[in-house]
C-alpha positions in Angstrom: 29.6 5.2 -78.3 29.2 2.3 -80.7 31.8 0.3 -78.7 29.8 0.8 -75.5 26.6 -0.3 -77.2 28.3 -3.5 -78.5 30.0 -4.2 -75.2 26.7 -3.7 -73.3 24.9 -6.0 -75.8 27.6 -8.7 -75.3 27.3 -8.5 -71.6 23.5 -8.8 -71.8 23.8 -11.9 -74.1 26.4 -13.5 -71.8 24.1 -12.9 -68.8 21.0 -14.3 -70.4 22.5 -17.9 -70.4 22.5 -18.3 -66.6 19.2 -16.5 -66.3 17.5 -19.1 -68.6 18.3 -21.9 -66.2 17.5 -20.0 -63.0 14.7 -21.5 -61.0 13.1 -18.1 -60.7 13.2 -17.1 -64.3 12.8 -20.3 -66.3 9.4 -19.3 -67.6 10.6 -16.1 -69.3 11.6 -15.8 -72.9 14.9 -14.3 -74.2 13.4 -10.9 -74.7 12.1 -10.7 -71.1 15.4 -12.1 -69.8 17.4 -9.5 -71.7 15.5 -6.8 -69.8 16.5 -8.4 -66.6 20.1 -9.0 -67.7 20.7 -5.3 -67.8 20.0 -4.9 -64.1 22.4 -7.8 -63.2 26.0 -7.6 -62.1 28.4 -10.5 -61.7 30.0 -10.9 -58.2 32.4 -13.4 -56.7 32.6 -14.3 -53.0 35.4 -16.3 -51.3 34.7 -19.3 -49.0 33.4 -18.1 -45.7 32.4 -14.6 -46.9 29.0 -13.6 -45.8 26.7 -12.4 -48.5 24.1 -10.9 -46.2 22.8 -11.3 -42.6 19.3 -12.2 -41.4 17.3 -9.0 -40.8 19.3 -6.8 -43.2 17.6 -4.8 -45.9 17.2 -7.0 -48.9 18.5 -4.9 -51.8 19.5 -7.8 -54.1 18.4 -11.2 -55.2 21.2 -13.5 -56.2 21.5 -16.3 -58.7 24.3 -18.9 -58.0 26.2 -19.4 -61.3 29.0 -21.6 -59.8 29.7 -22.7 -56.2 27.5 -23.1 -53.1 25.9 -20.7 -50.6 24.9 -21.9 -47.2 21.7 -20.4 -45.7 21.6 -20.1 -41.9 18.8 -19.2 -39.4 19.5 -17.6 -36.1 18.4 -19.8 -33.1 18.6 -17.1 -30.5 19.8 -13.7 -29.4 22.5 -12.5 -31.8 24.5 -10.9 -29.0 24.9 -14.2 -27.3 25.3 -16.5 -30.3 27.7 -19.3 -30.0 28.7 -21.8 -32.7 25.4 -23.6 -32.0 23.4 -20.4 -32.3 22.9 -20.9 -36.0 21.2 -23.7 -37.9 22.2 -24.4 -41.5 19.0 -24.6 -43.4 20.0 -25.3 -47.0 22.7 -25.1 -49.6 22.0 -23.2 -52.8 23.8 -24.4 -55.9 24.0 -23.4 -59.5 20.8 -22.0 -61.0 19.2 -21.5 -57.5 18.3 -18.2 -56.0 19.5 -16.6 -52.7 17.7 -13.7 -51.1 14.2 -14.2 -52.3 13.1 -11.8 -49.5 14.1 -9.0 -51.8 10.9 -9.5 -53.7 8.5 -9.8 -50.7 7.5 -6.9 -48.3 9.1 -5.9 -45.9 12.2 -6.6 -48.0 14.4 -7.9 -45.2 16.5 -11.1 -45.5 14.9 -13.9 -43.4 18.1 -16.0 -43.4 21.8 -15.3 -43.5 23.9 -16.4 -46.4 27.6 -17.5 -46.5 29.8 -18.8 -49.3 30.5 -22.5 -48.5 33.1 -22.4 -51.2 34.3 -19.8 -53.8 31.1 -18.8 -55.5 30.1 -16.8 -58.5 26.7 -15.1 -58.6 24.5 -12.7 -60.5 23.2 -10.0 -58.3 19.9 -8.5 -59.5 18.9 -5.1 -58.1 15.6 -5.9 -56.4 14.0 -2.5 -56.6 14.5 -2.5 -60.4 13.2 -6.1 -60.7 10.1 -5.3 -58.7 9.5 -2.3 -60.9 9.8 -4.4 -64.0 7.4 -6.9 -62.6 4.9 -4.0 -61.9 5.2 -2.7 -65.4 4.7 -6.1 -66.9 2.2 -8.0 -64.8 2.4 -11.2 -66.9 6.2 -11.4 -66.2 5.6 -10.5 -62.6 3.0 -13.3 -62.3 5.4 -15.9 -63.7 8.2 -14.8 -61.5 6.0 -14.8 -58.4 4.6 -18.3 -59.3 8.2 -19.6 -59.4 9.0 -17.7 -56.2 6.2 -19.4 -54.4 7.7 -22.8 -55.3 11.1 -21.7 -54.0 9.5 -20.4 -50.8 7.6 -23.6 -50.2 10.7 -25.7 -50.6 12.7 -23.4 -48.2 9.9 -23.5 -45.6 10.2 -27.3 -45.7 14.0 -27.0 -45.3 13.7 -24.6 -42.4 11.2 -26.9 -40.6 13.5 -29.9 -41.1 16.6 -28.1 -40.0 15.0 -26.6 -36.9 13.6 -30.0 -35.9 17.1 -31.5 -36.3 18.6 -28.7 -34.2 16.0 -29.2 -31.5 16.6 -33.0 -31.4 20.3 -32.4 -31.3 19.9 -30.0 -28.4 17.8 -32.4 -26.4 20.3 -35.2 -27.0 23.1 -32.9 -25.8 21.3 -32.1 -22.6 20.4 -35.7 -21.9 24.0 -36.8 -22.3 25.3 -34.1 -20.0 
């Protein structure tokens, strides 16, 4: 039993370091981060692996600890999607979050996420994080304040990417 406690403590301490620098959790102290660390798991994804699809239930929020994740938006009917049926919106790098939709009702991913290269992430169980935020409203407020900044930046990225996709589509039609 003692070994398990020490091992768990070591994992929590090891997990706190990437949480400290995460854009979503920077405003939390080490004690608050240690409570979040116990609901995290480390995962690795290979280049090209899909982390999640747009519209899926958002059960986890991810923190990139190494590598890059590409975020994509569907441009049309999924059944008829071609290569140009997706717009790459943004790339998430170290300390950035992927899957913020896991914290906002209706808890469905609004974009798809694919590993652009081999990537390591921390996966946080969203239901447990939401519960922790409810139990400690001050922590919840600080996380949601940071989340609003992430959402504003992503909205700008989506707008920019969709404008580029539309302009590219118009140019393609004009040259045909």
